[in-house]
FILO-107675 format. One line per 4 residues: number of its first residue (from 1); for each residue y, x, z of N, C-alpha, C. Coordinates in nm, 3 decimals, always signed. Atoms other than C-alpha are relative to their C-alpha. Example, Ala and Ser with C-alpha at 12.3 -4.5 7.8 and 13.67 -1.06 7.14 Angstrom:
REM residues 2
1 = -0.119,+0.089,+0.000,-0.450,+1.230,+0.780,+0.120,+0.090,+0.000  -0.119,-0.082,-0.006,-0.106,+1.367,+0.714,+0.109,-0.077,+0.073
This chain:
REM residues 138
1 = -0.060,+0.023,-0.066,+1.133,+4.917,+6.733,-0.100,+0.002,+0.134  +0.073,-0.012,-0.093,+1.013,+4.964,+7.104,-0.014,-0.103,+0.102  -0.049,+0.127,-0.106,+0.915,+4.675,+7.308,-0.055,+0.038,+0.157  +0.017,-0.049,-0.170,+0.934,+4.705,+7.694,-0.077,-0.141,+0.035
5 = +0.081,+0.130,-0.070,+0.789,+4.327,+7.758,-0.004,-0.090,-0.095  +0.006,+0.147,+0.083,+0.738,+3.978,+7.616,+0.119,-0.001,-0.077  -0.106,+0.049,+0.054,+1.038,+3.940,+7.519,+0.134,+0.133,-0.025  -0.140,-0.074,+0.019,+1.289,+4.235,+7.512,-0.054,+0.133,-0.072
9 = -0.015,-0.116,+0.029,+1.323,+4.588,+7.319,+0.047,+0.070,+0.047  -0.087,-0.140,-0.042,+1.451,+4.884,+7.411,+0.133,-0.012,-0.081  -0.098,-0.027,+0.090,+1.706,+4.885,+7.122,+0.106,-0.112,+0.069  -0.091,+0.083,-0.043,+1.827,+4.563,+7.290,+0.083,+0.046,+0.117
13 = -0.029,-0.075,-0.107,+1.897,+4.747,+7.612,+0.089,+0.121,+0.015  -0.079,-0.134,+0.001,+2.085,+5.054,+7.518,+0.093,+0.005,-0.121  -0.118,-0.039,+0.122,+2.382,+5.165,+7.296,-0.058,+0.108,-0.117  +0.098,-0.067,+0.087,+2.269,+5.325,+6.996,+0.036,+0.148,-0.008
17 = -0.022,-0.167,+0.003,+2.434,+5.674,+7.029,-0.116,+0.108,+0.089  +0.105,-0.037,-0.054,+2.192,+5.722,+7.336,-0.157,-0.013,-0.086  +0.119,-0.019,+0.064,+1.906,+5.622,+7.142,-0.027,+0.082,-0.123  +0.012,-0.092,+0.089,+1.968,+5.818,+6.867,-0.004,+0.146,+0.043
21 = +0.036,-0.129,-0.096,+1.991,+6.129,+7.116,-0.156,+0.037,+0.044  +0.106,-0.052,-0.120,+1.688,+6.073,+7.341,-0.112,-0.088,-0.090  +0.096,+0.119,+0.039,+1.506,+5.801,+7.117,-0.070,-0.103,+0.125  +0.075,+0.101,-0.077,+1.223,+5.605,+7.326,+0.002,+0.036,+0.153
25 = -0.033,-0.030,-0.132,+1.288,+5.834,+7.644,+0.125,-0.092,+0.105  -0.103,+0.089,-0.087,+1.606,+5.610,+7.704,-0.054,-0.134,+0.105  +0.079,+0.101,-0.087,+1.353,+5.370,+7.853,+0.016,+0.046,+0.169  -0.008,-0.056,-0.141,+1.354,+5.602,+8.174,+0.120,-0.011,+0.026
29 = -0.095,+0.051,-0.056,+1.677,+5.540,+8.203,+0.102,-0.097,+0.078  -0.040,+0.133,-0.069,+1.664,+5.197,+8.300,-0.084,-0.020,+0.122  +0.100,+0.020,-0.143,+1.591,+5.045,+8.641,-0.092,-0.072,-0.033  +0.154,+0.123,-0.011,+1.270,+4.896,+8.653,-0.014,-0.085,+0.041
33 = +0.013,+0.153,-0.002,+1.350,+4.590,+8.782,+0.092,-0.058,-0.093  -0.098,+0.088,+0.102,+1.588,+4.527,+8.517,-0.056,-0.078,-0.076  +0.081,+0.105,+0.132,+1.348,+4.378,+8.217,-0.063,-0.100,+0.116  +0.124,+0.085,-0.079,+1.126,+4.228,+8.543,+0.098,-0.097,+0.005
37 = -0.104,+0.121,-0.048,+1.498,+4.044,+8.641,+0.034,-0.096,-0.143  -0.045,+0.110,+0.116,+1.569,+3.939,+8.256,-0.126,-0.078,-0.058  +0.151,+0.086,-0.013,+1.198,+3.803,+8.190,-0.004,-0.098,+0.076  +0.000,+0.098,-0.113,+1.247,+3.602,+8.513,+0.091,-0.115,-0.052
41 = -0.082,+0.092,+0.044,+1.562,+3.459,+8.414,+0.015,-0.103,-0.142  +0.024,+0.093,+0.110,+1.462,+3.367,+8.076,-0.094,-0.075,-0.010  +0.082,+0.110,-0.030,+1.236,+3.142,+8.213,+0.098,-0.094,+0.010  -0.063,+0.087,-0.006,+1.532,+2.936,+8.272,+0.115,-0.009,-0.122
45 = -0.085,+0.000,+0.061,+1.785,+3.014,+8.046,-0.024,+0.013,-0.180  +0.042,-0.022,+0.172,+1.580,+3.053,+7.697,+0.034,+0.135,-0.050  -0.044,-0.141,+0.029,+1.652,+3.353,+7.475,+0.145,+0.064,+0.048  -0.131,-0.091,-0.043,+1.876,+3.615,+7.579,+0.043,+0.119,-0.084
49 = -0.075,-0.109,+0.090,+2.110,+3.847,+7.418,+0.080,+0.076,+0.076  -0.098,-0.068,-0.072,+2.225,+4.148,+7.569,+0.079,+0.104,-0.123  -0.053,-0.027,+0.131,+2.268,+4.411,+7.254,-0.043,-0.065,-0.128  +0.058,+0.065,+0.117,+2.216,+4.257,+6.928,+0.030,+0.100,-0.129
53 = -0.071,-0.096,+0.116,+2.365,+4.586,+6.719,-0.116,+0.038,-0.121  +0.147,-0.050,+0.075,+1.987,+4.654,+6.587,+0.000,-0.109,-0.083  +0.012,+0.084,+0.098,+1.998,+4.316,+6.415,+0.129,-0.036,-0.077  -0.169,-0.014,+0.064,+2.357,+4.402,+6.283,+0.107,-0.104,+0.049
57 = -0.054,+0.116,-0.066,+2.491,+4.170,+6.540,+0.134,+0.099,+0.060  -0.129,-0.023,-0.035,+2.839,+4.296,+6.720,-0.030,+0.057,+0.158  +0.037,-0.020,-0.121,+2.694,+4.367,+7.053,-0.090,+0.131,+0.038  +0.085,-0.129,-0.004,+2.609,+4.720,+7.150,+0.042,+0.080,+0.140
61 = -0.013,-0.024,-0.198,+2.749,+4.788,+7.517,-0.048,-0.101,+0.106  +0.028,+0.065,-0.112,+2.630,+4.540,+7.718,-0.156,-0.028,+0.062  +0.104,-0.051,-0.090,+2.348,+4.707,+7.854,+0.015,+0.132,+0.069  -0.063,-0.105,-0.016,+2.328,+5.073,+7.906,+0.045,+0.092,-0.105
65 = -0.131,-0.067,+0.008,+2.619,+5.287,+7.845,-0.005,+0.119,-0.004  -0.026,-0.171,-0.029,+2.663,+5.672,+7.787,+0.134,+0.051,+0.055  -0.131,-0.036,-0.055,+2.901,+5.871,+7.887,+0.134,+0.012,-0.064  -0.063,-0.001,+0.099,+3.095,+5.883,+7.598,+0.061,-0.172,-0.052
69 = -0.053,+0.135,+0.058,+3.150,+5.479,+7.562,+0.129,-0.070,+0.019  -0.158,+0.047,-0.055,+3.478,+5.361,+7.511,+0.060,-0.110,+0.097  -0.032,+0.096,-0.077,+3.438,+5.086,+7.685,-0.022,-0.011,+0.197  +0.064,+0.009,-0.114,+3.402,+5.019,+8.103,+0.046,+0.095,+0.077
73 = -0.063,-0.116,-0.073,+3.469,+5.212,+8.395,-0.117,+0.126,+0.006  +0.044,-0.104,+0.005,+3.388,+5.571,+8.434,-0.146,-0.007,+0.097  +0.156,-0.002,-0.065,+3.087,+5.492,+8.705,-0.021,-0.179,+0.029  +0.041,+0.139,+0.018,+3.004,+5.130,+8.600,-0.156,-0.014,+0.016
77 = +0.157,+0.015,-0.050,+2.649,+4.997,+8.697,-0.058,+0.018,-0.145  +0.015,-0.052,+0.173,+2.635,+5.007,+8.272,-0.066,+0.158,-0.001  +0.044,-0.169,+0.061,+2.612,+5.399,+8.281,-0.122,+0.072,+0.093  +0.025,-0.090,-0.055,+2.382,+5.424,+8.516,-0.145,-0.134,-0.005
81 = +0.117,+0.066,+0.065,+2.090,+5.180,+8.347,-0.007,-0.119,+0.144  +0.038,+0.114,-0.089,+2.112,+4.910,+8.647,+0.108,-0.134,-0.053  -0.107,+0.071,+0.067,+2.384,+4.666,+8.449,-0.043,-0.082,-0.126  -0.001,+0.080,+0.160,+2.344,+4.396,+8.171,+0.103,-0.107,-0.014
85 = -0.092,+0.105,+0.044,+2.573,+4.141,+8.025,-0.087,-0.089,-0.087  +0.118,+0.125,+0.050,+2.360,+3.826,+7.965,+0.099,-0.095,-0.090  -0.027,+0.128,+0.055,+2.452,+3.597,+7.697,-0.128,-0.063,-0.054  +0.139,+0.115,+0.002,+2.241,+3.271,+7.655,+0.084,-0.137,-0.048
89 = -0.065,+0.136,+0.007,+2.304,+2.895,+7.576,+0.047,-0.028,+0.111  -0.016,+0.073,-0.063,+2.321,+2.838,+7.921,+0.165,+0.035,+0.050  -0.147,-0.040,-0.064,+2.714,+2.858,+8.084,-0.021,+0.114,+0.128  -0.033,-0.111,-0.109,+2.795,+3.173,+8.311,-0.053,-0.037,+0.123
93 = -0.029,+0.105,-0.104,+2.854,+2.915,+8.604,-0.109,-0.035,+0.044  +0.145,+0.058,-0.008,+2.488,+2.785,+8.530,-0.069,+0.085,+0.037  +0.093,-0.118,-0.048,+2.306,+3.124,+8.554,+0.014,+0.087,+0.108  -0.050,-0.059,-0.131,+2.510,+3.261,+8.830,-0.080,-0.121,+0.101
97 = +0.082,+0.138,-0.069,+2.388,+2.919,+9.031,-0.126,+0.014,+0.029  +0.162,-0.016,+0.042,+2.032,+2.946,+8.897,-0.017,+0.109,+0.097  +0.044,-0.157,-0.066,+1.999,+3.299,+9.048,+0.047,-0.019,+0.145  -0.012,+0.067,-0.150,+2.163,+3.235,+9.349,-0.084,-0.097,+0.068
101 = +0.093,+0.102,-0.056,+1.971,+2.906,+9.431,-0.173,+0.053,-0.004  +0.128,-0.034,-0.013,+1.666,+3.108,+9.361,-0.002,+0.158,+0.028  -0.053,-0.115,-0.007,+1.727,+3.432,+9.508,-0.105,+0.064,+0.075  +0.161,-0.120,-0.084,+1.386,+3.519,+9.675,-0.057,+0.021,-0.163
105 = +0.113,-0.094,+0.145,+1.253,+3.565,+9.264,+0.107,+0.088,-0.064  -0.072,-0.125,+0.052,+1.575,+3.780,+9.224,+0.024,+0.117,+0.121  -0.025,-0.055,-0.139,+1.544,+3.989,+9.507,+0.052,+0.158,-0.054  -0.055,-0.134,+0.068,+1.633,+4.292,+9.273,+0.126,-0.002,-0.032
109 = -0.120,+0.044,-0.027,+1.972,+4.110,+9.231,+0.087,+0.086,+0.100  -0.112,-0.044,-0.102,+2.209,+4.317,+9.387,+0.189,-0.086,-0.002  -0.179,-0.004,+0.038,+2.595,+4.227,+9.215,-0.012,-0.069,-0.113  -0.021,+0.121,+0.148,+2.693,+3.940,+8.973,+0.184,-0.001,+0.034
113 = -0.146,+0.066,+0.046,+3.064,+3.904,+8.814,+0.019,-0.096,+0.022  -0.002,+0.115,+0.005,+3.222,+3.642,+8.890,+0.025,-0.120,-0.076  -0.011,+0.050,+0.125,+3.182,+3.422,+8.616,+0.144,-0.072,-0.036  -0.185,+0.041,+0.026,+3.577,+3.280,+8.618,+0.010,+0.142,-0.069
117 = -0.096,-0.154,+0.072,+3.648,+3.681,+8.490,-0.103,-0.033,-0.134  +0.096,+0.006,+0.093,+3.334,+3.631,+8.244,-0.030,-0.152,-0.077  +0.018,+0.137,+0.058,+3.361,+3.308,+8.023,-0.119,+0.014,-0.099  +0.113,+0.005,+0.067,+3.102,+3.418,+7.777,-0.141,+0.047,+0.018
121 = +0.113,-0.088,-0.033,+2.853,+3.645,+7.948,-0.029,-0.004,+0.150  +0.036,+0.000,-0.134,+2.687,+3.696,+8.274,-0.036,+0.108,+0.008  +0.044,-0.158,-0.032,+2.712,+4.075,+8.410,-0.087,-0.003,+0.143  +0.101,-0.005,-0.138,+2.430,+4.112,+8.648,-0.044,+0.136,+0.016
125 = +0.025,-0.103,-0.032,+2.356,+4.440,+8.862,-0.100,-0.017,+0.060  +0.125,+0.008,-0.098,+2.001,+4.502,+9.007,-0.008,+0.169,+0.053  +0.063,-0.164,-0.079,+1.861,+4.787,+9.257,-0.103,-0.083,+0.118  +0.050,+0.035,-0.145,+1.809,+4.763,+9.627,+0.102,-0.104,+0.040
129 = -0.034,+0.087,-0.037,+1.930,+4.464,+9.758,+0.027,-0.004,+0.162  -0.025,+0.052,-0.183,+2.035,+4.411,+10.190,+0.089,-0.086,-0.008  -0.120,+0.146,-0.048,+2.168,+4.073,+10.263,-0.025,-0.074,-0.152  -0.032,+0.044,+0.097,+2.300,+3.860,+9.986,+0.069,+0.068,-0.119
133 = -0.077,-0.058,+0.189,+2.393,+3.908,+9.604,+0.150,-0.032,+0.028  -0.132,-0.004,-0.010,+2.750,+3.992,+9.618,+0.034,-0.003,-0.103  -0.113,+0.094,+0.121,+2.984,+3.799,+9.369,+0.127,+0.088,+0.000  -0.085,-0.096,-0.035,+3.245,+4.062,+9.317,+0.136,-0.059,-0.113
137 = -0.120,+0.006,+0.101,+3.612,+4.025,+9.089,+0.008,+0.139,-0.051  -0.010,-0.132,+0.078,+3.670,+4.307,+8.842,+0.139,+0.047,+0.056
């Protein structure tokens, strides 16, 4: 496994088909602030799951998705390496509230899916933010 940071491995952020095709080069497809954001968020949430397929779990499309991924929109931020679906012990509303209340720590967060539409995960997007973090409905 390829360690990206203290708490995250590449395999947790990339779907298996991409990893099979390009290997460790898949790290170059992830936005540079994605792992920074996850490490900061983990200080509040405790352990975070994105993908767990590498540990024989059921999540494989919660991070970077390839062009042939069967779920999500064609131009989803997941396909550009700028989005993750976070699963943790905190409720999505708590996670979103923490990010919004600490926006200075999360300057890389651009958009978050309305947690009323994601009861078991928090969809977070990173990039260059201008203004407030945008909460969107699917």
